[in-house]
N, C-alpha and C positions, 0 to 999 in steps of 0.2 A: 175487435182489433182494427187499428187505423193503418191504412196503406199510404205511405208518403209519396209525394210527386217523384222523388228520386228513385224509389223502389219500382214505381210504375214505368219510369223511363228505362230503367235497367232491364226490366222484364221485356219491354218492347224491343230493346236492342238485341237481346238474346234471341227473341222470336224472329227478328229480321235476319240476324246472322244465320240462324238455323235454316230459314227458308232459302237464303242465298246459297248456302252450302248444298242443300238438297237440289236446288235448281242447277247448280254447277255440276254436281255429280250426275244428274240426269242427262246433261248435255255432253258429258265427257266419258260416258260409259262405252267401253270398247267391247264389241261382241266378238264371238269366235270368227264370224265371217269377216269382220273388219281386220282382225289379226292376220287371217289367211291372205286377204287381199293385200295388206301392207307388206307381208313377206314376199309375195309374188312380184309386186311392183318393185320392191328393193332388188330382187333378182334380175329383173329386166334392166334396171338402171346399172347394176353392177356389170352385167355383160356388155352393155353399151360402152362402159368405161374401160373394160379390160380387153375387148376383142375388136378386130378390124372389120370382119365380114360375117356378122351373125345372120342367121336365117330362121324363120319360123315354119315348122312343119304344119301345113294347113290342109285338112282333108274335107272340111265342111262338117265334121263331126262335132258333137257338143263340147268335148274337152278342148279341141283346137279353137272353137268359137269363143269359149270363155278365155282362153289364153290370149287371143287377139284382142278381146275386150280389155283385158288387163294391160296389154302392151299399149293400147291407145290411151288408157288412163295414165300410164307411167310417163308418157311424153307429151300429154296435152299441155298447151293448145297446139303444139307442133304435131306433125303426122308421125306415123310409125316409121322409124329409121331403118327398118329391116325389110328384106324381100320375103315373100312366101314361097314355100316349096311343097308341091303335092306329088307324091309317087302314085300315079294313076294305074290301077291294075287293068283297066279296060272293062271291069265287071262291076263298076260302082253303081249305086242307085241313082237314077236320073234326077230325082228330087234333090239329092245332095250336091251333085255337080252343078245344077242350076243355081242352087243357093251359093255355092262357092264362087261362081262367075259373077253373080249379082253383087256380092260383097266386095269383090276385087274392083269391079267397075265403080261402085258407089263411093268407095273410099280412095280410089285412085292409087291402088297398091300395085306392085310388080309381082306377078306370079310366074314362077318357073315350074314346069310340069315335066317330070321324068316318067316316061310311058313304058310300062311293062309290055304293052301290045307291040310297040316298035321293036323292043328287044327280041320278042318271039318271032316277029316278022323277018328280021334280018339274021336270025340264027344265033344271036348271042345268048338266048335262053330257050329252053324247051318247055313246052306245055307239060304240066304234071298229069299223071294218069287219072287222078281224082278230080281234075278240072279246077282245083283251087289255086288261086294266084297270089294270095297273101304272102306265102313264103318266098315268092319270086321277086318281092320288092327290094330285097337287100342289095343286089348288084346295081340296079338303076339308082338307088339312093346313094350308095357310095360313089358311083361315077359322077352323080350330080354334085355331091359335096366336093370331090376332087376337082371337077371341071370348073366350078365356080369359085373354088378356093375358099369355101365357107369354113371358118375356124370355130364357130359356135353354132350349134343346131338346137333350137328350142323344140322340145317334144311335150306332148300333153299327158305322158304317162303318170300314173298315180300309184302310190305304194299299196293301196288297198285292193288294186285290181287283180294282182297275180303274184305268186311267190318270187319269181325272178325280178319283177319290178320293185318288190319290197327291198331288194338288196341294193338298189341304186342309191347313190348320193344325188344331191341336187345338181352338182357339177360332176359329171361322169366322164372320165378320160377315155378316148378311143385311140388305139395305136395307129401306126402308119398304114396298117391294112384295114382300118375301120373297126377293129375287133375290140371286144370288151372283156376284161379280166376281172371277175367279181372279187378275186382275192387281192387285187391291187387298187383298193379304194382309198381315196384321200380323206383324212378326218375333216369334219366341218364343225368346228367349235365356235360358239359365240357368233354365229352368222358370218364367219370368215370363209370365203370361197376361193379355192386355189385354181386359177385358170391357166396356170403355166403349162405350156406344151411345146414340143419340139416341132420343127418343120415337118409337115406331112401328117401330124397328129391333129385331132380336133376334140372338142368337148361337147358332149350332149348335155343339155341343160333342161331341167324339169321343174318349172315354176309351180306346178300343181302337185308336187310330190306329197305334201302333207294334207292335201284335200282328200275327201272321200266322195263317192258318188252322190251321197246325200248333200254334202256341202256344195257340190257343183250345182245341183238342182235348186237348193235354197238360194244360191247366188243368182242363178238364172231368173228365179222368181223375183228376187229383190231388185235386180237391175233391169228387169223387163227385157231380157235379151231374146231376140228373135232366133228361132231354130228352124231347120228343115221340117216340113210337115210330118214326116214319117216318125218323128219322136213322140207324136201324140196319136191317140186312138183314131183308127181309120179302118175301113173295110179293105181286105186284100185276099186274093186267092192264095192259099198256103197248103202245104202238105207236111206231114210229120215224119221226121227222120231222126233217129237216135235221141228222141225226147225233145227235139227242137222243131219249131214251125218255120220252114223255109218257104220263101215266096216263089211262086211260079213265075218264071221269066226265061229269057233266052239263055241264061247261064246256070239255071237250076230247074231241072225238070224231074217230075216224080218217076220213080222206078216201079217195077212190078209190085203190086200190092200196096202202093202208097196212094191214098185217096186225096184228091183235091177238094178242099172245103173253102167256103167263103166265110172268113172269120173277122171279128173286130180285134185288131192287134195294134201294137206299137213296137218301136225298136228302142232298146236300151243303149245299143252301140251300133255304129254303122261301119261297114267295111266291104270286102268282097261279097257280092250277092250269093255266091255259091257256098259260103260257109258262115254267113251271119244270119242268125235266127231271130224271129220276132217273138214277142210274148203276148199272150191273151191279156187284154187290158181295155178298160173303158176310160182311162185317164186322158182327158181332152185339154188339160191346161197344166201349167207348171205346178200350180198348187196341188192339183190332184196327183201329179207324178210324185211330188214330195211325200205325200201320204203313202203312196204305193211303195216307194223305195224304202221308206222307214220301216215298213213291215217285211221287207224281203230278207231272206237268209242267204241268198246267193249273190255274188258279185256279177256285174253285167257280162264280163268275159266268160266266167264259169257257166253262166246260164245260156249264153247265146253265141259263143264262138267255137265252131267245130274244129278249127285249126289248133286250138289250145288243148284239145282232148286227145291229141295223138299220143302223148306220153306225159308223165309227171313233169318232165324237164323240157317239154316242147318249146316254151317261150325262152327259157334260158339258153338252150342250144342255138336258137336263132339269134338271140341278142349277142352271144359270143361271136357270131359271124358278122355282126354289124347291123342287125335288124333294129327296129325302133325300141 
């Protein structure tokens, strides 16, 4: 059989077109992380367009760190056009506070701190019998929002964390008392977000709503995002209480029968030292944490947050009052 010059040229053309198509497909493939990142960046830009005084809740925890990273991407090469707000319980891990302050200084951001300690000192709040201060954050948070007239408050809550947070929309309205009504949620169809609110009301915004803990860690690995050291394996004196490993410190001390051990641990979430537990782990890098989280059957809050174990509706009750 004889192959003509025309046939050969046609074959070469088809092969070239196929190769070009494959190359184009390879460069335009959108991953799940790309889609989540794009959605979050869209949310940041939407808030910037709709609201006058947004603020980002920033504690130095991994979710707020990823949220700030996304905000920087959303407005690059300009800076982040929002202030940061941290409700400081006074019982935070020192490594996390040091990280928070270094980030604020390095990026030239404005940080507002609402101090639970100050509220207790002047009598506006009373110390709880169990010593836990996480539930005491609501009043300082709402006062800071009202005092600075913030009309949109970015939070790092995700729907996979806890049942009450699974009920949230991305734009979640709070009334003039800062309270949340889970039955009064606005529809969010076709990525249309309703930011309308009356004077005195504000909107909580959750750009990471559709992310999971595994997504967050995959993104941290991909973007090479720096985190406080306690998110990775390290040695620490801990004692076991209610199935959790609590760190020995000025705000958490072992009771009778609780033995202090030197363990290799890391933290999946950070908060008030008195109610945030560590997990036994040898994961010393983001890649190793990804493998560990992929095999886990418990969310980080369910595994390490004592304040969420008070009742089945503990988080929802606090959110109704104005909590994160």
